[in-house]
Wavefront OBJ file of the C-alpha trace (Angstrom):
o trace
v 149.466 133.717 114.414
v 148.251 133.424 117.964
v 145.182 135.564 117.218
v 144.255 133.485 114.164
v 144.102 130.319 116.312
v 141.644 132.080 118.603
v 139.490 132.998 115.622
v 139.637 129.451 114.256
v 138.769 127.992 117.659
v 135.912 130.505 117.983
v 134.565 129.544 114.550
v 134.844 125.821 115.347
v 132.989 126.341 118.635
v 130.280 128.392 116.908
v 129.851 125.727 114.212
v 129.747 123.005 116.871
v 127.039 124.900 118.782
v 124.947 125.343 115.629
v 125.349 121.660 114.701
v 124.403 120.569 118.237
v 121.365 122.875 118.219
v 120.181 121.614 114.816
v 120.815 118.001 115.858
v 118.936 118.501 119.142
v 115.987 120.107 117.366
v 115.906 117.382 114.737
v 116.001 114.656 117.385
v 113.236 116.362 119.379
v 111.020 116.605 116.288
v 111.662 112.954 115.411
v 110.836 111.905 118.979
v 107.595 113.896 119.041
v 106.620 112.636 115.588
v 107.171 109.052 116.714
v 105.100 109.667 119.851
v 102.222 110.885 117.683
v 102.568 107.899 115.346
v 102.697 105.470 118.272
v 99.582 106.998 119.816
v 97.818 106.826 116.453
v 98.626 103.099 116.430
v 96.917 102.812 119.841
v 93.858 104.638 118.462
v 93.829 102.280 115.480
v 93.980 99.229 117.746
v 90.905 100.496 119.625
v 89.164 101.261 116.323
v 89.996 97.729 115.197
v 88.450 96.333 118.383
v 85.265 98.257 117.619
v 85.455 97.075 114.027
v 85.724 93.450 115.228
v 82.871 93.740 117.764
v 80.352 95.243 115.376
v 79.617 92.160 113.232
v 78.804 90.142 116.355
v 76.500 92.856 117.655
v 74.831 93.333 114.287
v 74.250 89.607 113.860
v 72.782 89.328 117.358
v 70.467 92.240 116.759
v 69.559 91.080 113.228
v 68.326 87.802 114.614
v 65.803 89.667 116.709
v 64.751 92.439 114.321
v 64.756 92.440 110.560
v 62.894 95.668 109.879
v 65.875 98.002 110.456
v 67.868 97.062 107.368
v 68.873 100.664 106.624
v 70.777 100.935 109.906
v 72.571 97.652 109.237
v 73.374 98.754 105.690
v 74.973 101.965 106.942
v 77.046 100.045 109.453
v 78.198 97.616 106.759
v 79.084 100.509 104.423
v 80.976 102.326 107.170
v 82.902 99.160 108.085
v 83.853 98.677 104.433
v 85.155 102.252 104.260
v 87.095 101.690 107.480
v 88.676 98.534 106.069
v 89.654 100.350 102.863
v 91.014 103.513 104.502
v 94.734 104.009 103.973
v 95.540 107.505 105.270
v 94.948 108.979 108.705
v 92.378 111.348 107.237
v 90.495 108.486 105.552
v 90.552 106.464 108.806
v 89.217 109.443 110.774
v 86.395 110.025 108.265
v 85.484 106.316 108.149
v 85.598 106.077 111.939
v 83.297 109.072 112.264
v 80.864 107.545 109.773
v 80.936 104.254 111.665
v 80.356 106.098 114.927
v 77.268 107.796 113.463
v 75.858 104.502 112.217
v 76.445 102.920 115.633
v 74.657 105.836 117.265
v 71.610 105.154 115.111
v 71.782 101.464 116.032
v 71.866 102.334 119.720
v 68.795 104.536 119.328
v 67.000 101.705 117.527
v 67.947 99.277 120.279
v 66.590 101.583 122.964
v 63.184 101.331 121.297
v 63.102 97.521 121.349
v 62.824 96.106 124.887
v 63.296 92.533 123.637
v 66.752 93.569 122.358
v 67.766 95.046 125.684
v 66.838 91.838 127.439
v 68.822 89.586 125.069
v 71.939 88.401 126.927
v 74.189 88.339 123.850
v 73.190 91.851 122.890
v 73.737 93.135 126.434
v 77.195 91.601 126.652
v 78.200 92.932 123.252
v 76.756 96.364 124.046
v 78.805 96.483 127.254
v 81.956 95.530 125.341
v 81.182 98.107 122.678
v 80.525 100.812 125.281
v 83.852 100.011 126.944
v 85.584 100.118 123.584
v 83.987 103.466 122.745
v 85.278 104.849 126.054
v 88.779 103.557 125.294
v 88.634 105.087 121.812
v 87.641 108.423 123.304
v 90.514 108.355 125.806
v 93.058 107.348 123.163
v 91.790 109.997 120.725
v 92.261 112.604 123.440
v 95.807 111.379 124.063
v 96.515 111.391 120.333
v 95.226 114.959 119.971
v 97.312 116.066 122.971
v 100.463 114.625 121.372
v 99.563 116.183 118.006
v 99.168 119.541 119.738
v 102.604 119.237 121.367
v 104.231 118.083 118.124
v 102.596 120.801 116.016
v 103.474 123.453 118.609
v 107.095 122.283 118.617
v 107.083 122.285 114.828
v 105.761 125.845 114.570
v 107.865 127.644 117.175
v 110.884 129.689 116.183
v 113.650 128.687 115.393
v 112.469 125.063 115.201
v 110.081 125.964 112.377
v 113.065 126.808 110.164
v 114.823 123.528 110.918
v 111.553 121.577 110.600
v 110.917 123.130 107.196
v 114.415 122.283 106.002
v 114.104 118.707 107.279
v 110.643 118.099 105.762
v 108.581 117.812 108.952
v 104.853 118.440 108.415
v 102.058 119.149 110.924
v 100.014 116.108 111.977
v 96.202 116.125 111.663
v 93.944 116.202 114.700
v 91.268 113.564 115.187
v 88.147 115.708 114.928
v 84.488 114.877 115.400
v 82.424 114.297 112.298
v 80.299 117.135 111.065
v 76.912 116.959 112.779
v 78.217 114.818 115.664
v 76.773 117.316 118.128
v 73.246 116.310 117.038
v 71.767 113.082 118.388
v 70.678 110.637 115.669
v 66.959 110.301 114.981
v 65.266 107.057 114.106
v 61.777 106.968 112.602
v 59.484 103.985 112.802
l 1 2 3 4 5 6 7 8 9 10 11 12 13 14 15 16 17 18 19 20 21 22 23 24 25 26 27 28 29 30 31 32 33 34 35 36 37 38 39 40 41 42 43 44 45 46 47 48 49 50 51 52 53 54 55 56 57 58 59 60 61 62 63 64 65 66 67 68 69 70 71 72 73 74 75 76 77 78 79 80 81 82 83 84 85 86 87 88 89 90 91 92 93 94 95 96 97 98 99 100 101 102 103 104 105 106 107 108 109 110 111 112 113 114 115 116 117 118 119 120 121 122 123 124 125 126 127 128 129 130 131 132 133 134 135 136 137 138 139 140 141 142 143 144 145 146 147 148 149 150 151 152 153 154 155 156 157 158 159 160 161 162 163 164 165 166 167 168 169 170 171 172 173 174 175 176 177 178 179 180 181 182 183 184 185 186 187
């Protein structure tokens, strides 16, 4: 009788340790997942700032030069895709497309001295440059948190618990294909 109580107590302790371990792992995964989601929200707020600045910049530049309609069309298309994006992957793709179109606009602006001297354009360009820097910093932070989350998700024995609990890897924010090549503008 005395020995059976020891066995029962041992089993209860073992079960309690397993439950605490599973609970701790689950809570850690939830915390890391929420950190990634919160950082993605920061990235989206910076993307929204860019999205809001672009129409003002485009209108200022349009008033000075009408011959670059293709660049403005690409920006408008990219903004529309950004507004319609629902998933993280769609937002990343739309953001990359918008970034490429903005790059072409910046190249065009470099070739027009009257644009560079326009006060409105300069102010908006400074705001946009600051926003682009903030986006870059927040993307880096997002990717760092995704790396930590995904690493936590994939390490043993957490990967077993994560699989049972339905946790999935988060996507990285990656550069668009061809982003390493500077845009070219022909006149």
